[in-house]
C-alpha positions, 0 to 999 in steps of 0.5 A, spaced: 461 691 130 458 690 123 452 695 122 447 691 117 442 695 113 435 696 117 431 690 114 424 688 117 421 681 118 414 679 121 409 673 120 403 671 122 401 663 122 395 662 117 390 658 123 384 661 125 381 667 122 385 674 123 382 679 128 382 685 131 388 684 136 392 681 130 390 688 126 391 693 131 398 689 134 401 687 128 398 689 122 397 697 123 405 696 124 406 693 118 403 698 114 406 704 118 413 700 117 413 700 109 413 707 109 420 707 112 423 700 112 425 694 107 420 690 109 418 682 109 411 680 111 410 672 111 405 667 111 408 663 116 405 656 114 411 651 116 409 654 123 402 652 122 403 644 121 406 644 128 399 641 130 394 638 125 392 641 119 386 639 114 390 641 108 385 644 104 382 649 110 390 651 111 390 653 103 385 657 104 388 660 110 395 662 107 391 666 102 386 669 107 392 672 111 395 675 104 389 678 103 389 681 109 395 683 108 393 687 103 386 689 104 389 692 110 394 696 106 400 693 106 403 694 099 406 688 095 409 692 090 413 695 095 414 690 100 416 682 100 409 678 102 410 670 101 408 664 104 414 661 107 413 654 105 415 657 098 423 659 100 426 652 102 432 656 106 427 657 111 427 650 113 434 648 111 437 654 116 432 651 122 436 645 121 443 649 122 439 652 128 437 646 131 445 644 132 447 651 135 441 652 140 441 648 146 435 644 150 435 648 156 433 654 152 428 651 148 425 648 155 425 655 158 420 658 152 413 659 156 409 658 149 411 651 149 409 650 155 402 653 155 401 650 148 403 643 150 400 643 157 400 637 161 401 632 155 408 634 153 410 627 151 405 627 145 406 633 142 410 635 136 418 636 136 416 641 131 412 645 136 417 645 141 423 647 136 418 652 133 423 657 136 429 656 132 424 656 125 422 663 128 429 665 129 431 662 121 425 666 119 428 673 122 436 671 121 435 668 113 434 675 111 439 678 116 433 682 120 435 688 124 427 689 126 421 684 128 414 687 130 411 682 135 407 682 140 409 682 148 408 674 148 413 673 142 418 678 145 422 671 148 422 668 141 426 675 139 431 673 145 432 666 143 433 668 136 438 674 138 441 668 143 442 663 137 445 669 132 450 670 138 452 663 139 453 662 131 458 668 131 462 666 137 462 658 135 464 660 128 467 666 129 474 664 126 471 661 119 466 668 119 472 672 119 475 668 114 469 669 109 470 676 110 465 677 116 470 679 121 465 682 126 460 677 126 455 674 121 448 675 124 445 681 127 442 681 133 435 683 131 430 688 136 423 687 137 419 692 136 414 693 141 409 699 140 403 702 141 397 702 145 394 695 142 400 691 143 396 687 147 388 687 146 384 683 150 378 678 150 371 682 149 368 677 154 373 677 159 378 683 159 384 678 163 385 674 157 388 675 150 383 676 144 385 669 141 383 666 134 382 659 139 377 661 143 371 658 142 366 664 143 366 668 136 363 674 141 370 674 144 373 677 138 371 682 132 374 678 126 377 682 120 372 679 116 366 680 119 360 685 116 358 691 119 352 688 122 356 683 126 361 688 128 356 692 131 353 686 135 359 684 138 361 690 140 354 691 143 355 684 147 362 686 149 363 685 157 363 691 161 361 693 168 355 697 171 360 704 173 360 709 168 367 711 164 372 714 169 374 720 167 382 719 167 386 712 167 387 711 174 379 709 174 380 704 170 384 700 175 381 693 177 376 694 171 380 690 165 374 690 160 373 698 161 380 698 160 380 693 154 374 697 150 378 704 151 384 701 148 381 699 142 377 705 141 384 709 142 387 705 138 382 705 132 382 712 133 390 713 134 388 718 139 391 717 147 386 713 153 387 720 156 383 723 150 378 718 149 377 719 156 376 726 157 371 725 151 367 719 154 368 720 161 362 720 166 358 717 160 354 710 161 357 704 157 351 704 152 353 711 149 361 709 149 359 702 145 355 706 140 361 710 139 366 704 138 360 701 134 361 707 129 368 707 129 370 700 128 365 699 123 368 705 119 375 702 120 374 694 119 368 694 114 372 696 108 378 691 110 373 686 111 369 688 104 376 688 101 379 682 103 372 678 101 373 681 094 380 678 094 379 671 097 374 671 090 380 671 086 385 666 089 389 667 082 391 674 084 392 672 091 397 666 089 401 671 084 402 676 089 405 670 093 409 667 088 413 673 086 414 675 093 417 668 094 422 669 088 424 676 091 425 673 098 429 667 095 433 672 092 436 674 099 435 667 102 439 663 097 446 667 098 445 668 105 444 661 106 450 659 101 455 664 106 452 660 112 454 653 109 460 656 107 462 659 114 460 651 117 464 648 112 458 644 107 461 644 100 456 646 095 
């Protein structure tokens, strides 16, 4: 089997405010991965338009995601930071994959069922075909690793299926074009760390979400210190003190969530957090969590606000990143056309 150079691709949609879940579940991983891998970090704006968007708000949101990447420590000189729509090959390869993927595969996607709800006949085709564009995002760069949340793992598995089917369907042409053991890699999802799933501050059984109507359900990366403190203090808890071991968190989703957040922000195991705070009332633990969250997130929010005040700089980062992305994507898309038999 062909050995592909290790390359990381991941993206975040420019919809709503980035929150603590996005930071701990994704961006912290991005900052770590840049030390060991070649990385492309994308603002996936074409995914955003699967549902209606206000054009001005969308432009602002694209810049906000880029600002969050940089403010959190992703180096735009070392990594490629860009927005998807500036690299036309994403949409081009997505069409190819629309012709490779099967309807039955897409019908099984749980995220489509959740987002479409009972009104499936009236949602956009883009929302249904979203996973083939996600596969194109990844395979356009022949990425080998994709840091994702647990809820996106199914999409990476579909990407592997599409890559395998392309490799099988066009095996003879792929070999004739110099790739006898397959053209696309089968990318691996990277799901790691204690904060792969951060839950709502108002309901520990629900994932923290940009779309939750309650601002108190999440901590936004752009929140200032006072807002962070207020949201942590108002976070739902239960009347019992914190346990001294993880078994004591069973059936206590809000307590488990806050302990998990503290563990992730402090980069310590949950067991160590419980050894430190076990037996204490939530008021004392919440104050410690306030101090930690403000110390960790306050500087990121301040830097985000500074960067958002300089849109020309953000745009220059995205333009430079798009140019560097096209230098990788163009030749790969050209080879796909050769394999398919398209004249160019």
